[in-house]
N, C-alpha and C positions, 0 to 999 in steps of 0.2 A: 505494500500499498504505501503512494507516494504522496507527498506533505500535503500538498493541495486537497486530495481526499480524505486526510484525516483531517485537514484544518474545516471542512467540509461537514464531518461528523462530528466535531468538537461544537461549530457553531448549530447546527442542527438540535446538539443534545440540548444547550442553553436555550436553545426556543423553545424546546421542551418543556424544562422545567421552568421557565418563566410563563408559560400557559397553564400551568397545573396550579402556579403560586396563589391566584386570585382565586378559582375554583376552589381551593381547599381551605383557604382563609374564611369564604364567603359563610361558610357554615363554621369556624371552629370556635367554640365557646357558646355558641348559639344553643342552648341545650334543648328547647323544644323545638327547633325546628329541625336538629340533629335526629332526635328519636322519631319525628312524624315522617320520617323518609328514611329511616332506619330497617332494615332486613336483618336476620338471623340464617346462615348461608349453612352452618353448623348442628346435623339431624340430635347430637346428642351431649350438644355443651353450644359454646357461644362464642360464634367466629364472625362477627358483626360486617355490612357493608352499608354505606351508608350514598345520600345522594352524589356527596361530596366524591367520593371516589369513583363513581363513573362519571360524572362532569368532567373529573380530572383525565382520567385516561382519555376520553371519547377526547377530550382537547388536545393530547398529544396524538392521538390516530390521525385527527383531522391534517396535523399539521405534515406528519411522517406521511400523509396521502398525495401530499404535494408536492414537498422537498427528500423524499424517498420512498417514490412506488415500487422500485424494485427490491427494495428489502422485505423480509418478513419481520412479523409485531410476534411474540408474546405477551401478552398484556393477565393479569389477575382476572380483570371482570370481563374482558370480552374474548378471551380466548386465545389463538390461533389465529394469524392470518397468511396464509403463503406469500413468499418471494424468489424472486430467479439470484437474486447477488451474492447467495452465501451468508450473508449479515444477517441478524435477529434484534431486533430492540427488542430489549426484555425490559417491559416497564410493571412497575407497582406502584400506583397513583398514591396509597398513602398508606406505608408499612407502619403496622401499626395501631390500625385502627380503635382497638380496646384503647391505647392511650389518645386518640384523637378524641375519641368519644367522653372520655372522662376531663378532659382539656389539659394534658401535661402537653409539652412542647419535644415530646422525646421521640414520634412519629415521623414520618420523612416521606419523600417523593424519590424513588428510586429508577434510575432510568441506565441502561446498559446497551452496547452494543457487543454482540459474541458475534464469533463464527464456531465453525465445529468443535474448535480447539477450547472453546472457553472466552470469557468475556475481555475484551480490548480495550474498552472504555469505558469510565462509570462516572456517574453524579450523585452523592447524596445529599438532598434539598431539605434543608428546614427551612419554611414558606415564613414561621412564624418568628425566629429569630431573626432571619435572613442570614443565615449560613447557608455556604453550598462549597461542599468539599466534591474534590472530582479527582480523579486519576487516570491513566494512560497515556500513551503517545509521547509520551518525554513528560506527561506535567502531572505534577503533585503538588495541589494546593490550594487553601481555603480562602473564599472571598464573604467577607460579611462588613457589620458595622464598623468593625475596626480596619477593615483596608485587609490586603490582601497580604497572607503569610505562607508559608512554605510547608507542607506535612512531610513530616520524618515520625517516623517508627519510633517509640522508647530503644535505648541501646540495653543492652543484657544486663539482667539480678536474677539471684535467685528466687524462686516459688516462692520462698518464705517473707519476699518482700514483695511479692504481686498484686495487681488489684482486680480482681476478675469480674466479668459479669455475664448473665445470662437475663432472660424476657422473663421466662417463669421459674419461681421457685423449683418446681416436681421439674422441670426438665424436658422428660417424656415420660417415658412406660418407666418403672419400676426399676429394670436393668440401666436405665441411663440414667436413670438420678444417681442410684450408687456411682456409677463412674464418675458423673459431675461432682460429687460429695469428694470423692477418691481427690480431686486438684483441690478444690474449695477449702478443704480441711487442712490446707499446707499452705494455699495464700493468705497473706496478711491483711486481705479485705474483700467481700464479695456483696457487689452489690445486684437489683434486680428491676428489671420494668422499664429496658431503657429503647430496647428495641433495635432498632436500625444506628441510630445516634450512637449505642455501642461501638459499630464497628468506624466509625468518626472519629468518635474521642481513641482506638487504636489509634489510625491513624495522624491523630494529633498530636502522640506520643502524652494522652493524661492514661492511656489502660494497656493493661500489659495481657490480657487476654479475654475472648468471648467464647463462650461456650454453647453450642444451642443445639436442640435434635427437633425431628419433624417438620423443617423446612422446607421450600418450593425453587425451583429455579429463582422465579423472580423477587425471590425474598433476598436471594445472597449474590447475585449477577454483580451488578453495582458495587455494596462492599467489597466483594472480592477482588476487582478491581482498583478502589479507592484504595485500599488497605496495600495491596502488595503494592502499586505505586512511590506508596509511603516506605517501602522496605520491608514490609511485614510478610509473613505466608499465612497461609487459610490454605487449608484441607480439609479432609473428610476424617474421621476418630480414626483409621489405619490408616491417614498417612497419604490417600489419595488424591484425585481432583473435586473438588466441591459444588463445581460449577451445577451439578444435576440437582443439588439440595439435600435434604437430609440432617445428616449430624455432621455439624462444623464446628472446625475449632480454628479462630482467628489469632495470630501470635504477633508478638511487638518484633520478631527476630528469632533466626532458628533455635537460638540458646532454650530462650523457653517454650519455644513450640515441641522441641523437640522435649523436656523437663514432663510438660504435660500430657503430650500423646504417649508417651511410658506409661503414665495409669491411665488415662483414657482405656488404648488399647487392652492394658492387662485386666481392667475390670472390665 
């Protein structure tokens, strides 16, 4: 891929994020309006979808139809659209809809461009705080209210000094919870409920590890691109590729990744 094409992809990705921002903010912290248009996608639990999820993805798809009609799309709300280029835009219009409904600014808009090997470029956008984390094609930066800064993951330190994050305390099934607890028990601090923002904090050098299970490709494509561009490592719990979703280990550096992976795979 030459520089002209990668630059065009970057411009397109930012146009998608710009389009999604107002659609997500229109209903954020508007409890009555959110409840009126929300639905539950899970038969045996609570997996919400709101009007904002659907509107944000539609806005992004409309732009892709104009700017990149040759590319495929995989979106959480509207599924697959085939393409001819070998490239796929992977979209999660609101990653962390539970947090969005609760009014916490830990959700985000996830945008990634992938080929058959995985994500090439990604954006984690937090509209309410106006922070945009991007990584890929030689870029690793955060733009926001304080300007632009480079993204760089934290250097190695022992697991006993590490900060670990995950979204749900139960992580996944019982065996997955036990595996996570094997890591958490050795870490200095564990925090919960951060959704995609946790991966952004890994890329920003604030957090050492994010460990999750039960994820979909649209949950992880953009975080993988951003964390890897900042020098981090993202794999599944066996050390293999993570862009298909499932069990995810995102680490600030290879050393702490290896330490956590040994515990997860052993458990």
